[in-house]
C-alpha positions in Angstrom: -35.4 -28.9 -28.2 -31.9 -28.3 -27.9 -29.9 -30.0 -24.8 -29.6 -27.3 -21.8 -26.5 -25.2 -22.4 -23.9 -24.7 -19.2 -26.5 -21.3 -17.6 -23.3 -19.8 -16.1 -21.0 -19.7 -19.1 -20.2 -16.1 -20.6 -20.3 -17.4 -24.3 -23.4 -19.1 -23.5 -25.3 -15.9 -22.4 -24.0 -13.7 -25.1 -25.8 -16.4 -27.7 -28.8 -16.1 -26.0 -28.8 -12.5 -26.3 -28.4 -12.7 -30.1 -30.8 -15.0 -30.8 -33.3 -13.4 -28.9 -33.0 -9.9 -30.3 -32.4 -11.5 -33.6 -36.5 -12.4 -33.0 -37.0 -8.4 -32.8 -33.5 -7.6 -35.2 -34.9 -6.1 -38.1 -38.1 -6.8 -38.3 -39.1 -4.6 -35.2 -37.6 -1.4 -37.0 -40.4 0.7 -38.9 -38.7 2.7 -41.7 -41.4 5.4 -41.1 -40.1 5.9 -37.8 -40.2 4.2 -34.5 -40.7 0.8 -33.9 -43.4 -1.7 -34.5 -44.6 -3.0 -31.1 -46.8 -6.2 -31.6 -46.0 -9.7 -32.5 -46.9 -13.5 -33.1 -45.2 -15.9 -31.6 -43.5 -16.1 -35.2 -42.8 -12.9 -35.5 -45.3 -11.8 -37.9 -46.3 -8.0 -37.0 -50.5 -7.8 -36.2 -50.4 -4.1 -35.6 -48.0 -2.0 -37.6 -49.6 1.3 -36.4 -49.8 1.5 -32.0 -47.5 2.9 -30.1 -46.7 2.5 -26.4 -44.1 4.9 -24.3 -42.8 1.6 -22.9 -42.0 -0.3 -25.8 -40.8 2.4 -27.7 -38.0 3.5 -25.2 -37.3 -0.3 -24.2 -36.4 -0.9 -27.8 -33.6 2.1 -27.4 -32.6 0.0 -24.2 -32.2 -3.2 -26.0 -30.3 -1.5 -29.6 -28.1 0.6 -27.1 -26.8 -2.0 -25.1 -26.1 -4.7 -28.0 -24.4 -2.2 -30.0 -21.9 -1.6 -26.2 -21.3 -5.1 -26.4 -21.3 -6.1 -30.0 -19.9 -3.2 -31.8 -22.6 -3.6 -34.8 -23.1 -0.7 -36.5 -27.0 -1.7 -37.5 -28.0 -1.4 -33.8 -26.5 2.0 -33.1 -28.0 2.9 -36.0 -31.5 1.4 -34.7 -31.6 3.1 -31.7 -30.3 6.5 -33.0 -33.6 5.5 -35.3 -35.8 4.9 -32.1 -34.6 7.9 -30.2 -35.6 9.9 -33.2 -39.0 8.6 -32.9 -38.9 9.1 -29.2 -38.1 13.1 -29.2 -40.2 13.8 -32.4 -43.3 11.5 -31.9 -43.7 10.8 -28.2 -42.2 13.7 -26.0 -44.6 16.7 -25.8 -43.8 20.5 -25.8 -44.7 20.5 -22.0 -42.2 18.3 -21.6 -44.3 15.3 -21.1 -44.4 12.2 -22.8 -47.7 10.3 -25.0 -48.1 6.9 -23.7 -50.3 5.7 -26.1 -50.9 6.6 -30.3 -51.6 5.6 -33.4 -49.6 7.2 -36.1 -50.9 11.0 -36.1 -53.3 10.3 -33.3 -52.6 10.6 -29.5 -54.9 7.8 -27.7 -53.5 8.8 -24.2 -51.2 11.7 -22.9 -51.4 11.3 -19.6 -47.6 11.3 -18.0 -46.9 8.5 -16.3 -43.9 8.0 -13.8 -43.0 4.8 -15.3 -43.2 5.6 -18.8 -40.6 8.6 -17.3 -38.0 5.7 -15.5 -37.9 4.1 -19.1 -37.3 7.4 -21.0 -34.6 8.0 -18.3 -33.4 4.1 -19.0 -33.4 4.7 -22.7 -31.2 7.9 -22.9 -28.8 6.7 -19.7 -28.1 3.4 -21.9 -27.7 5.5 -25.1 -25.6 8.4 -23.6 -23.1 5.3 -22.7 -23.4 3.8 -25.9 -21.7 7.0 -27.8 -24.8 9.0 -28.3 -23.1 12.2 -27.4 -26.8 14.2 -27.5 -28.6 12.1 -25.4 -26.2 13.3 -22.1 -28.3 16.7 -21.8 -31.6 14.5 -22.3 -30.7 12.5 -19.2 -30.9 15.2 -17.2 -33.9 17.1 -18.6 -35.7 13.8 -17.9 -34.8 13.6 -14.6 -35.1 17.2 -14.0 -38.8 17.3 -15.1 -39.6 13.6 -13.3 -37.8 16.2 -10.3 -40.6 19.0 -10.7 -43.6 17.2 -11.0 -43.3 13.3 -10.0 -41.4 13.7 -6.7 -43.0 14.1 -3.7 -40.3 15.4 -0.6 -42.4 14.8 2.0 -42.5 10.8 1.7 -39.1 10.8 -0.4 -40.6 8.8 -3.2 -41.7 8.7 -7.0 -45.6 10.4 -7.4 -47.6 7.7 -10.2 -49.9 9.6 -12.6 -50.5 13.1 -13.7 -52.8 14.6 -16.2 -51.8 15.2 -19.4 -51.3 19.2 -19.2 -49.1 18.1 -15.2 -52.7 19.9 -13.4 -54.2 17.0 -11.8 -52.0 14.3 -9.7 -53.8 10.7 -9.1 -54.2 9.7 -5.5 -52.9 6.1 -6.8 -48.9 5.6 -5.6 -47.0 2.5 -6.6 -43.9 1.1 -5.8 -43.4 0.1 -9.5 -42.5 3.4 -11.0 -40.2 3.7 -8.1 -38.3 0.5 -9.1 -37.8 0.9 -12.1 -37.0 4.9 -11.6 -34.4 3.2 -9.5 -33.1 1.2 -12.3 -32.9 3.8 -14.4 -31.1 6.1 -12.1 -28.4 3.7 -11.5 -27.8 3.5 -15.1 -28.0 7.5 -15.1 -25.3 7.0 -12.8 -23.1 4.8 -14.6 -23.4 7.2 -17.7 -22.5 10.4 -16.3 -20.8 9.7 -12.7 -23.3 11.9 -11.4 -23.6 11.0 -7.5 -26.9 12.7 -7.4 -28.7 9.9 -9.6 -27.3 7.2 -7.2 -28.5 9.0 -4.6 -31.6 9.4 -4.9 -31.5 6.0 -6.3 -30.5 4.4 -2.5 -33.0 6.8 -1.4 -36.1 5.1 -3.4 -34.7 1.6 -2.4 -34.5 2.4 1.5 -37.9 4.2 1.5 -39.7 0.9 -0.7 -38.1 -1.8 1.0 -37.3 -0.9 4.9 -39.8 1.9 5.4 -42.6 0.8 3.1 -42.1 -2.8 3.5 -42.2 -2.2 7.6 -45.8 -1.6 6.7 -46.7 -4.7 4.9 -44.7 -7.4 6.8 -41.2 -6.9 5.6 -42.8 -7.1 2.1 -42.8 -5.2 -0.8 -46.7 -4.0 -1.2 -47.9 -2.8 -4.6 -50.6 0.1 -4.6 -50.5 2.9 -1.3 -52.8 5.5 -0.7 -51.7 9.4 -1.7 -49.9 9.3 2.3 -48.2 5.9 1.2 -50.4 3.7 3.6 -51.1 0.7 2.5 -54.2 0.3 0.1 -54.6 -3.3 0.4 -57.9 -3.4 -1.2 -56.5 -1.9 -4.2 -57.3 -4.0 -7.5 -58.4 -7.3 -5.2 -61.3 -7.6 -7.7 -59.1 -7.4 -10.7 -55.3 -10.0 -9.7 -54.4 -10.3 -12.9 -54.6 -6.5 -14.1 -51.5 -6.2 -16.4 -50.0 -3.4 -15.1 -51.2 -3.1 -11.3 -52.3 -6.4 -9.8 -53.5 -7.3 -6.4 -51.2 -8.8 -4.0 -47.4 -9.4 -3.1 -45.7 -9.6 -6.9 -42.7 -12.2 -6.5 -40.9 -10.8 -9.1 -41.0 -7.4 -8.2 -39.3 -8.7 -5.0 -36.9 -10.6 -6.6 -36.3 -7.4 -8.7 -35.8 -5.2 -5.9 -33.0 -7.5 -4.7 -31.1 -7.3 -7.6 -31.5 -2.9 -7.3 -30.5 -3.3 -3.9 -27.0 -4.9 -4.6 -26.2 -2.9 -7.9 -26.6 -0.3 -5.5 -24.5 -2.1 -2.6 -21.6 -2.7 -5.5 -22.0 1.0 -6.2 -21.5 2.0 -2.9 -21.9 -0.5 -0.1 -24.1 0.0 2.8 -24.6 -2.4 6.2 -28.8 -3.0 5.2 -28.7 -3.9 1.5 -26.8 -7.6 1.1 -29.9 -8.7 4.5 -32.7 -7.1 2.6 -32.4 -8.2 -0.7 -31.3 -11.5 0.1 -34.6 -11.5 3.0 -37.2 -9.9 -0.3 -35.5 -12.6 -2.4 -36.2 -15.8 -0.3 -39.4 -14.8 0.7 -40.7 -14.4 -3.1 -38.8 -17.8 -3.6 -40.3 -19.5 -0.3 -43.9 -18.7 -1.5 -43.8 -18.4 -5.4 -41.9 -21.5 -6.2 -44.0 -23.9 -8.1 -42.9 -27.5 -6.9 -45.3 -29.0 -9.0 -44.7 -27.5 -13.1 -41.5 -25.5 -12.3 -40.9 -21.7 -12.0 -42.1 -18.6 -10.1 -45.5 -18.1 -10.1 -47.3 -14.5 -10.3 -48.4 -13.4 -7.4 -49.1 -14.6 -3.6 -51.9 -13.2 -0.9 -51.5 -11.8 2.7 -51.2 -15.5 3.9 -48.8 -16.5 1.3 -50.5 -18.2 -1.0 -50.4 -18.4 -4.4 -53.3 -15.9 -5.6 -52.2 -15.8 -9.5 -50.3 -19.1 -10.7 -49.5 -17.5 -14.2 -46.2 -18.1 -15.0 -44.5 -14.8 -16.4 -41.6 -14.4 -18.7 -39.8 -11.5 -17.1 -40.2 -12.8 -13.6 -37.9 -15.9 -14.3 -35.9 -13.3 -16.0 -35.5 -10.9 -13.4 -35.1 -13.3 -10.2 -31.8 -15.3 -12.3 -30.6 -12.0 -12.7 -31.1 -11.5 -8.7 -29.9 -15.5 -7.3 -26.9 -14.7 -9.4 -25.9 -12.0 -7.8 -26.7 -13.7 -4.4 -24.6 -16.4 -5.3 -21.9 -13.9 -6.0 -22.4 -11.9 -3.1 -23.1 -13.9 -0.2 -21.1 -17.2 -1.9 -24.0 -19.0 -0.7 -24.0 -21.6 -2.9 -28.2 -22.4 -2.7 -28.7 -19.2 -5.1 -26.8 -20.7 -7.7 -28.6 -23.8 -7.3 -31.6 -21.2 -7.7 -30.3 -19.7 -10.3 -30.0 -23.2 -12.2 -33.6 -23.8 -11.7 -34.8 -20.8 -13.1 -33.0 -21.4 -16.2 -33.6 -25.4 -16.6 -37.6 -24.2 -15.7 -37.0 -21.5 -18.8 -35.0 -23.3 -21.1 -37.9 -25.9 -21.4 -41.2 -23.8 -21.0 -40.5 -20.4 -21.7 -37.7 -19.9 -24.3 -39.3 -20.0 -28.0 -36.7 -22.5 -29.6 -38.3 -22.6 -32.9 -38.5 -18.7 -33.4 -36.8 -17.2 -30.8 -36.9 -15.0 -27.7 -39.3 -16.0 -24.5 -43.5 -16.3 -24.8 -44.5 -13.6 -22.2 -47.3 -16.1 -20.7 -48.1 -18.9 -19.3 -50.4 -21.1 -17.7 -49.7 -22.7 -14.1 -49.0 -25.8 -15.3 -47.1 -24.1 -18.4 -49.8 -24.0 -21.6 -49.7 -20.9 -23.3 -52.9 -18.5 -23.6 -52.4 -17.6 -26.8 -50.1 -17.1 -29.7 -49.4 -13.7 -29.1 -45.5 -13.5 -28.2 -44.7 -9.5 -27.6 -47.6 -7.1 -27.3 -46.8 -3.7 -26.8 -44.9 -3.3 -23.8 -42.8 -6.9 -24.3 -39.5 -6.3 -25.9 -37.1 -8.9 -24.2 -35.9 -5.8 -22.6 -36.0 -8.0 -18.7 -34.4 -11.4 -20.4 -31.7 -10.2 -22.5 -31.3 -7.2 -19.7 -30.9 -10.2 -16.7 -28.1 -11.9 -18.8 -25.9 -8.6 -19.1 -26.4 -8.2 -14.9 -25.5 -12.0 -14.8 -22.5 -11.2 -17.2 -21.6 -8.5 -15.3 -21.2 -10.2 -12.5 -19.2 -13.2 -14.0 -17.2 -11.0 -15.3 -15.4 -9.7 -12.1 
């Protein structure tokens, strides 16, 4: 393993983005359309046909950001390649997006707000990278979300609607709203339209203040149709991939990051202390003093209920720690930033083949040799590095 670098160095962060991207590029590009979504640790593609909306959109983000910062024309070409597939294969005539597909067959046409959030993020990032035709797609996506997912009564987005837009799931979740907040901030940065910033702030306040009050001041994941806390949802399945039971420290720190991004665009008194509170609670309850890293979930008593180590939790947390360090001028957050990086450098980053391992046991052992199944494109890790670079560049 190489000697750990200066993790606060912009040069190191840029180099790390590049080595991470090199794991995927160009092997992830399918000449027939879109991207491959399933990679073994060594980079081998183990499923060439199945495509997930989340990976399709996150690859566009990866390439658009890389082109913005490096100017490599191949990255812009790859982003456009992904946009074509998104428009022609995922997008449906009724404005919905296919969630899961294989070749010419749609496996799941359910409309997920979570998916729409990443569609919006992809278009906003592409437009900011110079893809002019993506600009109207930003508004188109936002308008569709407003028409079908927006719940005016509660000031939050609904989660899941059938392919024909007729049947709305009773499930309500914070996760789709969190990623919608992220995407709306990107849409604001790309267009300058304050509507997106205002909506992002509304989501943040309703989740991190109003909803958090229902759960002891922290962000619970799952809610009923009228946005009451659903303490039982997936209690029997705490390791559910998209909707696990318990408090998610990674989402608490991710919200902390988003609150601070809002604060830098439109400061409000509640943003910084709320971000600090969410991060501090997550760290206090989920940091593993024995094995390092942040655990995946903790229960209502603050006890770890899922000790697994996920790559994205560490990445979003080091971005939040860096932002807190800059905005509070409290050095303890740089110390936490360093702890997260030292842990990740020692255990989560693949120094042989590149990119980050997806998942380790609590004592840092891999469960399998699948580095990046659908959903994982290292958008979290590279995105977190971009976030820190922005802070250090100010």
